[in-house]
Backbone bond lengths (Angstrom), bond angles and torsions (degrees), N, CA, C in turn:
res aa  C-N    CA-C-N  psi(-1)  N-CA   C-N-CA  omega(-1)  CA-C   N-CA-C  phi
1 M - - - 1.467 - - 1.524 108.89 -
2 R 1.342 115.79 125.61 1.462 119.64 -174.79 1.520 113.80 -124.03
3 G 1.316 117.49 0.92 1.459 119.38 179.13 1.511 111.50 -159.60
4 Q 1.319 116.69 147.03 1.464 122.12 176.20 1.526 108.12 -146.02
5 G 1.304 116.74 137.53 1.459 120.50 -178.81 1.516 111.41 -138.43
6 Y 1.335 116.32 133.94 1.464 122.28 179.40 1.517 108.60 -140.73
7 D 1.345 114.43 175.75 1.453 117.86 173.61 1.530 108.84 -80.57
8 G 1.325 116.65 -169.86 1.463 119.79 -172.91 1.506 115.62 -89.48
9 A 1.330 118.47 13.38 1.465 120.14 -179.46 1.524 110.50 -62.08
10 A 1.331 116.16 141.52 1.468 121.01 -176.49 1.522 112.02 -60.68
11 T 1.337 117.21 -34.48 1.467 120.12 -179.32 1.524 111.86 -67.38
12 M 1.324 117.21 -21.52 1.462 121.17 -177.64 1.524 111.77 -96.59
13 R 1.342 117.61 -46.12 1.461 120.01 -169.59 1.528 114.23 -103.10
14 G 1.340 118.06 -1.37 1.459 119.82 -179.07 1.520 113.12 -56.38
15 Q 1.324 116.85 147.90 1.466 121.73 -175.79 1.526 112.66 -78.07
16 F 1.335 116.94 -19.15 1.458 119.82 -176.64 1.533 110.00 -125.76
17 R 1.329 116.28 122.93 1.461 124.14 173.41 1.529 112.23 56.85
18 R 1.310 117.03 34.27 1.458 121.40 174.12 1.517 109.23 -113.78
19 V 1.337 117.23 177.26 1.466 121.04 -172.56 1.513 111.70 -57.90
20 Q 1.348 116.74 -54.02 1.465 118.66 -176.60 1.520 111.84 -65.40
21 A 1.344 117.47 -34.84 1.464 120.90 178.77 1.529 110.79 -69.43
22 S 1.328 116.83 -39.83 1.467 120.74 179.66 1.524 111.08 -65.31
23 I 1.338 116.28 -41.86 1.466 120.09 178.91 1.522 110.41 -67.40
24 K 1.331 116.00 -42.18 1.464 119.43 -177.35 1.526 111.69 -68.83
25 E 1.326 116.49 -26.22 1.462 120.06 177.31 1.526 110.95 -64.52
26 K 1.337 116.21 -37.74 1.467 120.65 179.08 1.523 112.29 -90.28
27 L 1.339 116.23 -29.42 1.475 121.48 -178.93 1.527 108.73 -129.15
28 P 1.334 117.23 83.51 1.471 121.17 -173.78 1.525 114.28 -58.77
29 L 1.333 118.08 -24.59 1.466 120.48 -176.87 1.532 112.76 -88.54
30 A 1.321 117.04 2.01 1.473 120.08 176.86 1.525 108.25 -80.07
31 L 1.319 115.88 85.87 1.464 122.09 -176.19 1.525 110.40 -64.02
32 Y 1.334 116.07 126.10 1.465 120.16 178.95 1.521 109.93 -87.31
33 T 1.335 116.01 129.04 1.462 120.96 174.26 1.522 108.51 -124.68
34 H 1.308 114.78 128.00 1.463 120.46 176.55 1.522 107.69 -70.89
35 C 1.320 117.46 127.80 1.470 122.47 -178.32 1.525 110.26 -46.73
36 S 1.330 116.31 118.51 1.463 120.90 -175.35 1.524 111.73 -63.81
37 S 1.319 117.00 -38.12 1.469 120.00 178.38 1.524 110.18 -63.90
38 H 1.335 115.59 -39.29 1.461 120.05 -179.95 1.523 110.64 -68.78
39 S 1.345 117.19 -39.13 1.463 120.87 177.89 1.520 110.74 -60.19
40 L 1.328 115.42 -46.18 1.464 120.09 178.95 1.521 110.67 -64.89
41 N 1.321 115.46 -41.75 1.459 120.36 -178.35 1.523 111.46 -65.89
42 L 1.338 116.57 -37.51 1.460 120.81 179.55 1.515 111.23 -59.98
43 Y 1.328 115.43 -44.69 1.458 117.55 -178.62 1.525 110.97 -67.22
44 L 1.338 116.38 -45.02 1.460 119.45 -177.86 1.522 111.64 -65.05
45 S 1.343 116.16 -29.08 1.464 120.08 -179.77 1.518 112.19 -81.16
46 D 1.329 116.75 -22.74 1.462 120.11 -179.36 1.525 110.68 -68.68
47 A 1.330 115.45 154.08 1.459 119.56 174.36 1.518 109.10 -66.51
48 S 1.305 115.61 133.19 1.456 120.14 -178.00 1.518 110.25 -73.75
49 N 1.327 116.05 152.07 1.460 121.33 175.01 1.522 111.67 -76.72
50 I 1.338 117.67 -11.06 1.458 121.38 178.63 1.528 108.01 -86.24
51 P 1.355 118.52 112.47 1.471 120.61 -173.60 1.519 114.17 -55.03
52 S 1.332 117.69 -40.70 1.467 119.75 -176.65 1.527 111.46 -63.25
53 I 1.351 117.04 -38.41 1.468 120.41 178.76 1.523 110.03 -71.74
54 R 1.332 115.88 -42.94 1.466 120.12 179.35 1.531 110.61 -61.01
55 N 1.338 116.62 -43.26 1.463 120.52 179.93 1.524 111.41 -66.47
56 C 1.332 115.90 -38.04 1.467 120.36 179.43 1.526 110.52 -61.53
57 M 1.335 116.88 -46.48 1.465 120.49 179.45 1.527 110.60 -63.97
58 G 1.343 115.76 -36.18 1.461 119.90 178.40 1.521 112.07 -64.84
59 V 1.343 116.05 -40.43 1.472 120.48 179.00 1.526 110.38 -64.48
60 I 1.336 116.61 -45.38 1.470 120.57 179.46 1.529 110.33 -59.32
61 K 1.332 115.67 -43.18 1.467 120.55 -179.05 1.528 111.30 -62.53
62 E 1.350 116.79 -44.44 1.458 120.74 -178.15 1.526 111.87 -69.50
63 V 1.331 117.22 -38.13 1.469 120.22 178.65 1.529 110.39 -64.70
64 C 1.338 116.45 -43.55 1.474 120.45 177.21 1.522 110.71 -59.35
65 R 1.324 116.00 -44.39 1.467 120.37 -179.95 1.531 110.69 -64.89
66 F 1.341 116.52 -39.49 1.465 121.77 -178.77 1.527 111.20 -59.54
67 F 1.324 117.21 -44.75 1.465 120.56 -179.35 1.530 112.05 -74.42
68 H 1.339 117.21 -36.59 1.462 120.14 -176.99 1.529 112.45 -71.17
69 M 1.329 117.53 -21.17 1.466 120.79 -177.45 1.531 112.77 -79.37
70 S 1.324 117.44 -7.64 1.464 119.77 -177.99 1.524 110.36 -140.07
71 A 1.332 116.02 126.34 1.466 120.22 177.56 1.528 110.79 -66.76
72 K 1.338 116.54 -33.10 1.463 120.85 179.47 1.529 110.77 -64.85
73 R 1.337 116.24 -44.71 1.471 119.72 178.78 1.522 110.70 -64.40
74 T 1.335 115.99 -39.32 1.467 119.98 179.06 1.522 111.13 -61.00
75 E 1.338 116.76 -39.96 1.470 120.68 178.95 1.522 111.25 -67.16
76 I 1.333 116.66 -37.43 1.474 120.21 176.93 1.520 110.15 -62.15
77 L 1.339 116.11 -43.61 1.467 120.53 179.28 1.529 110.83 -63.90
78 K 1.332 116.90 -43.15 1.470 120.17 178.50 1.525 110.99 -58.72
79 S 1.335 115.80 -42.71 1.460 120.73 -179.58 1.525 111.18 -63.92
80 M 1.336 116.29 -42.60 1.465 120.76 179.71 1.527 111.49 -66.26
81 I 1.325 116.92 -38.67 1.473 120.39 178.75 1.526 109.92 -64.30
82 S 1.329 116.25 -41.08 1.471 120.13 179.10 1.522 111.50 -63.93
83 D 1.346 116.91 -35.98 1.466 120.96 -179.01 1.526 112.14 -76.88
84 C 1.350 116.27 -44.17 1.471 120.37 -174.06 1.526 113.02 -87.81
85 C 1.323 116.54 -35.85 1.474 120.79 -176.77 1.532 109.37 -130.90
86 P 1.320 117.87 71.86 1.473 119.62 -176.97 1.522 114.16 -61.89
87 E 1.355 116.62 -22.77 1.468 119.27 -179.64 1.531 112.27 -81.87
88 Q 1.340 117.00 -11.36 1.467 121.53 -178.78 1.528 109.91 -73.95
89 K 1.345 116.17 122.42 1.464 120.96 -177.61 1.524 111.98 -80.27
90 K 1.334 117.14 -36.35 1.462 120.42 -178.24 1.522 109.85 -83.60
91 K 1.317 115.95 127.51 1.459 121.80 -176.06 1.528 113.12 -109.35
92 K 1.330 117.25 2.48 1.468 120.89 -179.43 1.519 109.59 -132.28
93 L 1.330 115.62 147.74 1.463 120.64 176.07 1.524 110.03 -71.46
94 I 1.330 115.77 147.19 1.463 121.47 177.32 1.522 108.14 -98.37
95 S 1.321 116.91 126.83 1.469 120.52 -179.71 1.518 110.62 -65.12
96 L 1.337 115.29 146.31 1.460 120.57 176.41 1.513 109.57 -69.40
97 C 1.331 116.92 126.20 1.464 121.27 177.31 1.524 108.98 -79.40
98 E 1.329 117.17 132.72 1.459 121.10 -176.16 1.517 113.04 -73.27
99 T 1.330 117.62 -26.85 1.468 118.99 -170.46 1.514 114.87 -117.82
100 R 1.328 118.37 -16.78 1.461 118.94 -174.61 1.513 110.89 -124.21
101 W 1.327 117.31 113.38 1.453 121.03 179.21 1.525 110.77 -66.13
102 V 1.339 117.27 -30.80 1.465 120.14 -178.42 1.532 110.57 -59.67
103 E 1.349 116.83 -26.39 1.455 120.27 175.41 1.525 110.98 -94.91
104 R 1.321 117.31 -26.74 1.459 121.26 -177.34 1.529 111.58 -70.83
105 H 1.322 118.17 -40.24 1.467 118.69 -174.39 1.521 111.71 -68.12
106 D 1.341 118.17 -26.25 1.462 120.54 175.76 1.525 110.91 -62.77
107 S 1.330 115.96 -40.13 1.463 119.54 -179.65 1.525 111.27 -67.60
108 V 1.345 117.04 -35.18 1.468 120.72 178.27 1.527 110.35 -67.36
109 F 1.335 116.67 -44.81 1.467 120.59 179.20 1.531 111.07 -61.86
110 L 1.343 116.46 -43.16 1.461 120.12 179.91 1.527 110.77 -64.91
111 F 1.331 116.62 -41.01 1.465 121.35 178.76 1.527 110.12 -58.99
112 K 1.322 116.61 -42.13 1.471 121.46 179.17 1.532 110.96 -65.14
113 D 1.330 116.38 -41.10 1.468 120.48 -176.89 1.526 112.38 -67.18
114 I 1.339 116.66 -33.94 1.472 119.13 -176.49 1.532 111.17 -112.51
115 L 1.323 116.69 30.39 1.466 120.63 -178.39 1.529 111.65 -60.44
116 E 1.331 117.27 -42.44 1.474 120.79 -179.10 1.529 111.96 -62.30
117 P 1.348 119.50 -48.95 1.472 119.23 175.78 1.527 113.28 -60.07
118 I 1.332 117.04 -34.29 1.470 120.27 178.42 1.525 110.25 -62.97
119 L 1.343 116.54 -45.67 1.468 120.77 -179.88 1.526 111.21 -62.75
120 F 1.337 117.27 -44.56 1.463 120.86 178.82 1.529 111.05 -63.95
121 S 1.332 116.62 -37.21 1.467 120.81 178.69 1.521 110.95 -64.76
122 L 1.321 116.54 -43.54 1.470 120.73 179.42 1.528 110.79 -64.27
123 L 1.337 117.12 -39.31 1.469 120.73 177.84 1.529 110.85 -64.05
124 K 1.328 116.00 -41.80 1.466 119.99 179.63 1.526 111.28 -65.62
125 I 1.330 116.22 -42.05 1.469 120.63 178.23 1.520 110.25 -62.84
126 D 1.342 116.15 -39.59 1.465 120.95 179.51 1.528 110.68 -64.77
127 E 1.335 117.24 -41.31 1.468 120.94 179.38 1.522 111.26 -64.87
128 E 1.328 116.45 -41.24 1.467 120.29 -178.37 1.520 112.35 -69.93
129 S 1.336 115.99 -29.99 1.472 119.56 -177.28 1.520 112.48 -91.52
130 S 1.358 118.05 -8.65 1.468 120.62 -175.73 1.527 111.90 -66.46
131 D 1.356 118.01 -30.17 1.466 120.76 -179.39 1.521 111.96 -71.94
132 S 1.302 116.17 -38.59 1.469 119.81 -176.45 1.524 112.63 -82.14
133 A 1.330 117.40 -18.62 1.468 120.47 -177.30 1.529 112.56 -61.99
134 P 1.375 120.47 -48.25 1.476 119.55 179.09 1.526 112.80 -60.65
135 K 1.358 116.10 -39.62 1.468 119.35 178.61 1.526 110.81 -62.53
136 A 1.330 115.08 -41.93 1.467 119.23 179.42 1.521 110.59 -64.62
137 H 1.342 116.72 -38.51 1.465 120.73 -179.52 1.529 110.89 -64.88
138 V 1.342 116.31 -42.75 1.467 120.48 177.94 1.520 110.33 -62.10
139 R 1.317 116.38 -43.21 1.459 121.32 -179.66 1.524 110.89 -63.25
140 I 1.330 116.75 -40.88 1.468 120.85 178.80 1.523 110.60 -63.40
141 K 1.350 117.26 -40.93 1.469 120.78 179.79 1.527 110.93 -64.72
142 E 1.338 116.55 -37.72 1.469 120.01 177.78 1.525 111.00 -63.38
143 I 1.332 115.83 -45.22 1.470 119.85 179.46 1.523 110.52 -64.45
144 A 1.346 116.79 -40.80 1.468 121.03 -179.40 1.522 111.35 -63.42
145 S 1.350 116.85 -38.99 1.469 119.67 -179.71 1.529 111.18 -68.73
146 K 1.333 116.23 -36.41 1.467 119.77 177.84 1.527 111.50 -66.58
147 L 1.339 115.86 -34.41 1.466 120.29 -179.91 1.521 112.13 -89.72
148 D 1.339 116.35 3.67 1.469 122.09 179.66 1.535 111.83 58.95
149 I 1.339 115.51 43.95 1.471 121.33 177.29 1.517 108.24 -102.04
150 K 1.328 117.06 123.30 1.461 121.43 -179.24 1.530 110.61 -79.01
151 E 1.331 114.72 139.73 1.463 120.75 179.33 1.529 108.86 -87.54
152 E 1.298 116.25 106.40 1.471 120.21 -178.88 1.527 109.61 -150.21
153 I 1.327 114.83 158.15 1.465 121.43 179.52 1.526 108.52 -95.20
154 P 1.330 118.79 123.00 1.477 120.21 179.01 1.522 110.92 -65.79
155 R 1.318 115.70 140.18 1.466 120.85 179.37 1.526 109.84 -88.46
156 V 1.314 115.49 134.84 1.465 121.70 178.50 1.519 108.25 -120.16
157 C 1.324 116.01 120.73 1.465 120.64 -179.80 1.522 109.67 -100.31
158 R 1.319 116.20 123.95 1.459 120.40 176.56 1.523 109.20 -159.56
159 L 1.320 114.73 164.74 1.455 120.15 179.50 1.519 109.99 -70.50
160 Q 1.320 115.19 140.77 1.457 119.62 177.78 1.521 109.53 -74.40
161 T 1.327 116.78 137.46 1.467 121.30 177.81 1.516 109.08 -122.79
162 A 1.301 116.25 146.73 1.462 121.24 -179.62 1.513 109.43 -138.00
163 R 1.300 116.17 147.33 1.453 121.36 -179.78 1.523 109.87 -85.42
164 N 1.317 116.07 138.47 1.457 120.37 176.85 1.522 110.18 -66.72
165 N 1.318 116.37 137.45 1.455 120.93 177.13 1.518 109.43 -83.40
166 V 1.310 115.83 118.77 1.463 121.06 -179.00 1.519 108.87 -92.63
167 P 1.349 118.42 126.05 1.468 119.85 178.40 1.528 110.83 -65.66
168 Y 1.321 116.24 134.94 1.467 119.43 -179.42 1.528 109.48 -157.17
169 S 1.323 115.74 157.80 1.467 121.43 177.85 1.528 111.60 -113.31
170 T 1.346 116.71 -24.60 1.468 121.30 177.67 1.521 109.15 -132.95
171 E 1.322 116.56 164.29 1.463 121.00 177.96 1.522 111.06 -63.35
172 E 1.325 115.51 -39.13 1.464 120.01 179.84 1.524 110.97 -61.90
173 E 1.330 116.82 -41.98 1.466 120.61 179.75 1.523 110.87 -67.33
174 Y 1.345 116.82 -37.29 1.463 120.13 179.14 1.529 111.02 -61.10
175 Y 1.336 116.46 -49.89 1.463 119.74 -178.69 1.527 111.59 -67.05
176 R 1.309 116.69 -30.34 1.464 119.59 177.36 1.525 110.38 -66.92
177 R 1.344 117.04 -42.91 1.472 120.81 -177.62 1.524 112.73 -80.28
178 A 1.324 116.69 -38.17 1.464 119.98 -173.77 1.518 113.42 -86.81
179 V 1.338 117.46 -26.44 1.464 120.23 -174.50 1.526 112.35 -120.51
180 Y 1.324 116.79 -57.77 1.463 120.59 -169.84 1.525 112.73 -65.65
181 V 1.342 117.43 -52.61 1.473 120.42 -176.40 1.530 111.76 -64.37
182 P 1.363 120.17 -48.00 1.475 119.40 177.09 1.526 112.80 -59.58
183 Y 1.343 116.97 -39.59 1.465 119.89 179.37 1.522 111.02 -65.53
184 L 1.328 116.69 -40.65 1.462 120.75 -179.71 1.527 110.77 -63.59
185 E 1.339 117.01 -40.75 1.469 120.91 178.09 1.527 110.44 -64.54
186 D 1.319 116.60 -44.83 1.464 121.25 178.90 1.526 110.76 -62.67
187 F 1.319 116.16 -40.29 1.464 122.74 179.22 1.528 111.27 -62.18
188 C 1.339 116.85 -47.03 1.474 121.48 -179.16 1.525 111.08 -64.50
189 N 1.344 116.90 -42.13 1.466 120.45 179.85 1.524 111.11 -63.44
190 S 1.332 116.85 -41.51 1.462 120.43 -179.64 1.525 111.44 -66.88
191 L 1.331 117.04 -40.71 1.463 120.40 178.44 1.522 110.72 -62.89
192 T 1.336 116.12 -40.54 1.465 120.33 179.42 1.524 110.49 -60.46
193 E 1.349 116.45 -43.47 1.466 120.61 -179.72 1.527 111.48 -65.92
194 R 1.325 117.29 -42.95 1.462 121.11 -174.44 1.524 112.77 -73.37
195 F 1.341 117.73 -29.23 1.462 120.31 -176.76 1.528 111.98 -99.05
196 E 1.347 117.12 8.33 1.457 120.47 -174.83 1.516 112.87 -76.41
197 S 1.362 117.79 -26.10 1.462 121.38 -169.28 1.526 113.40 -59.25
198 H 1.330 119.04 -42.77 1.458 121.01 -176.69 1.527 111.54 -114.15
199 K 1.326 115.72 18.25 1.463 119.66 -171.65 1.518 112.41 -65.64
200 E 1.335 117.75 -44.41 1.466 120.76 -170.30 1.531 112.24 -60.89
201 T 1.338 116.80 -51.98 1.469 119.82 -176.99 1.520 111.99 -67.39
202 V 1.337 116.84 -45.78 1.466 120.49 -178.01 1.521 110.84 -67.28
203 A 1.340 116.79 -41.82 1.469 119.97 178.95 1.520 110.68 -63.81
204 S 1.333 116.14 -34.03 1.461 119.83 177.95 1.524 110.99 -70.34
205 L 1.337 116.61 -40.43 1.468 121.01 -179.33 1.527 112.85 -63.09
206 Q 1.318 116.62 -32.09 1.464 118.83 -175.89 1.528 112.57 -65.37
207 H 1.344 117.07 -18.65 1.462 120.13 -179.70 1.527 112.79 -72.83
208 I 1.336 116.58 -3.64 1.462 119.58 175.84 1.531 110.44 -82.00
209 L 1.338 116.81 -17.46 1.462 120.73 178.57 1.527 110.36 -68.73
210 P 1.331 118.48 138.66 1.470 121.46 -178.99 1.522 113.67 -53.40
211 E 1.320 116.73 -32.61 1.461 120.33 -179.64 1.525 111.86 -62.08
212 F 1.361 116.44 -30.98 1.460 120.79 -177.65 1.526 113.04 -103.14
213 C 1.336 117.42 -34.28 1.470 120.08 -173.09 1.531 112.39 -63.57
214 T 1.333 118.01 -27.16 1.471 120.57 -179.86 1.523 111.99 -72.27
215 K 1.345 116.83 -13.75 1.471 120.38 -177.04 1.526 112.55 -111.69
216 T 1.328 117.60 6.82 1.461 119.62 -175.15 1.520 110.78 -140.16
217 D 1.346 116.02 -176.28 1.466 120.46 178.46 1.530 109.58 -125.41
218 F 1.319 116.22 -178.13 1.463 121.26 -174.72 1.529 111.94 -65.18
219 Y 1.319 117.51 -24.80 1.464 120.97 -179.05 1.537 110.84 -58.06
220 S 1.331 117.06 -35.35 1.471 121.06 -179.81 1.523 111.57 -66.56
221 L 1.338 116.96 -21.72 1.464 122.34 -178.02 1.530 112.22 -94.69
222 E 1.317 116.48 -1.95 1.468 120.63 -171.18 1.526 112.86 -64.17
223 A 1.338 118.19 -39.22 1.474 120.56 -179.52 1.525 110.88 -61.54
224 A 1.321 117.32 -42.09 1.470 121.31 177.94 1.523 110.70 -66.93
225 F 1.336 117.16 -39.51 1.469 120.48 178.91 1.524 110.66 -63.13
226 N 1.324 117.44 -43.41 1.465 121.24 -179.47 1.530 111.44 -63.72
227 F 1.329 117.23 -36.39 1.467 120.60 -178.24 1.529 111.18 -73.14
228 Y 1.337 116.40 -42.30 1.469 120.92 -176.98 1.529 111.96 -104.59
229 E 1.308 117.12 31.72 1.466 121.68 -173.65 1.525 112.88 -57.99
230 E 1.337 117.27 -38.96 1.470 119.19 -176.36 1.531 112.73 -72.94
231 D 1.324 117.63 -14.02 1.472 121.00 176.50 1.525 112.15 -87.50
232 L 1.340 117.20 -11.00 1.465 121.27 -171.53 1.523 111.93 -116.71
233 S 1.320 114.97 170.97 1.470 121.02 176.08 1.525 109.59 -78.03
234 H 1.332 116.09 -171.02 1.457 121.01 179.67 1.526 109.99 -61.74
235 K 1.320 115.59 153.01 1.466 120.81 -174.71 1.524 112.55 -56.41
236 E 1.357 117.36 -42.26 1.467 120.43 -178.32 1.534 111.26 -64.10
237 V 1.337 115.57 -35.97 1.471 119.87 179.18 1.536 110.20 -66.31
238 V 1.327 115.64 -45.24 1.469 120.28 179.62 1.525 110.52 -63.82
239 Q 1.334 115.63 -39.91 1.468 119.86 -180.00 1.533 111.19 -63.64
240 S 1.324 116.60 -43.55 1.473 120.77 178.54 1.529 110.66 -64.07
241 E 1.317 114.69 -40.60 1.466 120.02 179.29 1.536 110.80 -63.71
242 F 1.326 114.80 -39.34 1.467 119.48 178.68 1.526 111.30 -63.77
243 M 1.337 116.61 -40.34 1.466 120.44 179.58 1.531 110.67 -63.51
244 L 1.341 117.06 -40.12 1.468 120.65 177.57 1.537 110.96 -66.93
245 W 1.319 115.24 -40.32 1.472 120.59 177.95 1.536 110.66 -62.28
246 K 1.325 115.19 -42.00 1.465 120.65 178.22 1.524 110.89 -64.20
247 E 1.331 115.94 -42.80 1.468 120.85 -180.00 1.534 110.78 -64.43
248 K 1.322 115.62 -36.21 1.475 120.84 -179.70 1.526 111.74 -58.24
249 W 1.339 116.35 -38.29 1.464 120.45 -174.57 1.524 114.08 -99.62
250 S 1.313 117.60 -10.24 1.472 120.09 -176.87 1.528 112.82 -66.38
251 Q 1.336 117.12 -22.82 1.467 120.88 -179.16 1.535 112.46 -88.49
252 E 1.322 116.89 -9.92 1.464 120.40 -177.50 1.534 111.21 -83.39
253 K 1.314 116.22 153.26 1.462 120.95 174.32 1.526 109.16 -72.08
254 S 1.315 116.45 148.49 1.468 120.96 -174.88 1.531 112.44 -58.74
255 E 1.353 117.43 -35.42 1.465 119.06 -179.18 1.525 112.86 -71.19
256 N 1.343 117.23 -14.81 1.470 120.96 179.68 1.530 112.83 -94.60
257 L 1.318 117.26 -4.90 1.467 120.68 -177.41 1.529 110.66 -76.86
258 P 1.346 118.59 134.35 1.469 121.06 174.96 1.524 110.56 -61.54
259 K 1.314 115.96 138.29 1.458 119.29 -174.27 1.531 113.38 -110.20
260 T 1.321 117.91 -6.28 1.464 121.51 -179.77 1.519 110.13 -127.15
261 A 1.342 115.64 164.25 1.462 120.66 179.60 1.527 111.01 -65.35
262 I 1.327 117.38 -38.30 1.467 121.20 -178.87 1.526 110.79 -65.98
263 S 1.326 116.79 -47.92 1.470 119.64 179.92 1.526 111.16 -66.71
264 S 1.339 117.73 -31.81 1.468 121.05 177.24 1.521 110.96 -69.81
265 L 1.341 116.89 -37.95 1.465 121.15 177.63 1.527 111.35 -60.99
266 E 1.314 116.17 -37.65 1.468 120.42 -179.67 1.528 111.83 -65.85
267 K 1.344 116.02 -27.06 1.473 120.32 -178.86 1.532 112.64 -98.51
268 C 1.341 116.45 0.96 1.470 120.30 -176.80 1.535 110.20 -98.94
269 D 1.324 116.38 121.09 1.465 121.88 178.07 1.527 108.65 -81.67
270 K 1.325 116.12 114.98 1.466 121.20 -176.70 1.527 112.33 -62.39
271 T 1.325 117.19 -27.27 1.472 121.05 -178.66 1.520 111.18 -70.68
272 F 1.328 117.18 -43.24 1.462 121.34 -177.03 1.529 112.79 -88.40
273 F 1.331 117.40 -27.80 1.473 120.65 -177.28 1.535 110.21 -128.58
274 P 1.334 118.47 64.79 1.474 120.33 -176.75 1.529 113.32 -63.48
275 N 1.337 117.17 -41.59 1.470 120.18 -178.84 1.526 111.98 -72.98
276 I 1.321 116.21 -38.45 1.467 119.76 176.24 1.529 109.77 -62.59
277 Y 1.327 115.39 -39.21 1.468 120.87 179.07 1.533 110.34 -61.72
278 I 1.328 116.38 -42.22 1.473 120.98 178.98 1.524 110.53 -63.78
279 L 1.332 116.72 -45.05 1.468 120.67 -179.45 1.529 111.42 -63.79
280 L 1.313 116.75 -38.60 1.465 120.23 177.73 1.530 110.92 -66.61
281 K 1.335 116.57 -37.86 1.466 119.99 176.77 1.528 110.61 -64.43
282 L 1.329 116.22 -41.56 1.463 120.28 178.39 1.525 110.93 -61.97
283 L 1.328 116.06 -43.02 1.464 120.11 178.85 1.528 110.93 -63.93
284 A 1.330 116.24 -36.74 1.467 120.35 -177.74 1.528 112.55 -70.87
285 V 1.343 117.29 -32.03 1.471 119.41 -175.10 1.520 113.19 -90.91
286 L 1.334 118.49 -11.98 1.464 119.10 179.11 1.528 109.57 -63.23
287 P 1.330 118.00 127.47 1.473 120.25 -177.79 1.522 111.63 -71.94
288 V 1.313 115.77 121.56 1.464 120.76 177.86 1.518 110.15 -88.41
289 S 1.324 115.45 -40.42 1.455 120.88 -177.70 1.523 109.11 -143.40
290 V 1.319 116.29 145.95 1.461 120.83 177.11 1.521 108.27 -78.25
291 A 1.327 116.21 131.51 1.465 120.53 -172.85 1.518 113.70 -78.51
292 T 1.336 118.05 -16.12 1.460 120.30 -177.60 1.519 110.26 -59.82
293 V 1.317 117.16 126.69 1.457 120.20 -173.61 1.520 113.04 -93.42
294 E 1.313 117.83 -9.90 1.449 118.87 -176.17 1.518 109.84 -148.83
295 R 1.338 115.81 146.21 1.458 120.01 176.96 1.523 110.14 -63.02
296 S 1.324 116.13 138.93 1.461 120.16 -173.67 1.519 112.42 -62.67
297 F 1.341 117.95 -37.66 1.455 117.81 -174.36 1.530 111.66 -71.88
298 S 1.342 118.92 -28.86 1.464 119.42 176.60 1.521 110.12 -72.12
299 S 1.339 117.10 -36.03 1.468 120.22 175.85 1.521 110.26 -66.06
300 L 1.326 115.92 -42.56 1.467 120.11 -178.82 1.524 110.57 -63.46
301 R 1.334 116.36 -39.40 1.459 119.67 179.26 1.532 110.67 -62.84
302 R 1.330 115.75 -41.65 1.460 119.59 179.66 1.533 110.84 -65.29
303 L 1.336 115.99 -41.88 1.465 120.56 179.21 1.525 111.19 -62.58
304 K 1.327 116.31 -45.03 1.460 119.97 -176.35 1.527 110.78 -69.75
305 T 1.342 116.09 -32.71 1.464 118.95 176.59 1.519 110.48 -65.31
306 Y 1.336 115.26 -41.51 1.470 120.25 -178.90 1.532 111.16 -70.49
307 L 1.337 115.95 -43.33 1.465 119.88 -174.79 1.526 112.94 -87.80
308 R 1.342 116.15 -10.52 1.459 121.06 -172.92 1.527 109.09 56.59
309 N 1.307 118.02 -136.04 1.470 120.53 -179.23 1.521 111.62 -114.47
310 T 1.325 116.33 28.85 1.466 119.70 -174.83 1.519 112.66 -97.67
311 T 1.326 117.96 14.07 1.465 120.30 -177.79 1.518 110.57 -118.93
312 S 1.322 115.45 149.69 1.465 120.07 178.74 1.523 109.85 -80.34
313 E 1.333 115.69 166.46 1.471 120.84 -177.72 1.520 111.56 -63.64
314 S 1.343 117.11 -42.60 1.468 120.18 -178.33 1.531 111.06 -65.39
315 R 1.334 116.57 -40.51 1.471 119.90 179.22 1.526 110.16 -67.58
316 L 1.318 116.98 -39.34 1.462 120.74 179.04 1.523 111.08 -63.05
317 N 1.348 116.59 -41.90 1.468 120.52 177.86 1.523 111.16 -60.43
318 G 1.332 116.03 -44.08 1.459 119.98 -180.00 1.515 112.61 -64.15
319 L 1.324 116.73 -43.95 1.463 120.93 179.83 1.525 111.30 -67.02
320 A 1.338 116.48 -36.23 1.467 119.95 178.40 1.524 110.75 -64.73
321 L 1.335 116.98 -42.30 1.469 120.77 177.93 1.522 111.14 -61.43
322 L 1.332 116.71 -42.69 1.465 120.79 178.96 1.522 111.11 -64.14
323 S 1.323 116.47 -40.85 1.460 120.42 -177.09 1.522 112.24 -70.39
324 I 1.331 116.15 -42.07 1.467 120.56 -174.69 1.515 111.70 -77.36
325 H 1.350 116.60 -40.94 1.468 119.69 -173.62 1.523 112.98 -106.93
């Protein structure tokens, strides 16, 4: 076993007495890689440090919840979408997914497309509820007086905060400086932190690919050699083999160079380049992303809802495996 990949759950990736630690204790060469898709998804799902973006996502979430909580409001929105955007096929807002950006961005795009019907729907709901609001307020005051509850505004003590004024000449420049550039910097820093754990070995291994080996030397491959030393021959042998491998591809045009581990393996003669072949195999088997498309407990809930309680434990386990994988 030379590679293991999981999501970021503490039970899987923890350094002490967790799955990856337990496996690595018995198989030291099983390099753990945090699922790259999950790493990216975690950051995109997290609340942004940029207040305007965080507030925007919060507004979208609350508006979606507001319409979904009432069938009457949903019908008003459907009617407005039909009137304002007759070509729009989707008539309902999509809730923001808490864990998967691949589902979250669809809801943001849809919200943008039907923004005008949403605004008209909210105005109509406000007009219809304006008559009943004063009556409700009077009724609340009557109940409060009977319960001897004083009508007062609670005081909240906190430090005053103010937004920095960003110099700008156009609206586009303002949003670029105040929102886009800060978010991009925050995004890059977070990605660097999340992908740092397995960077050294994997980044070193990639230099075995013809696309990279023609531009570098054996020193770039040293971290990978040190990690997988027991799988390879003596260092001098591997170094000589690398030089021959580099020479083999240095005469080729860049567009003809294999760009992946699989395509490089197909062009690598195991007889002449045994160590290079091993390194390419290691690079090919390292898990980049976890293939599971859905969390197990949501699949299990769906299965149990469908099957009710009429299935045995062994049958349920089998069906869950089929559904999840």
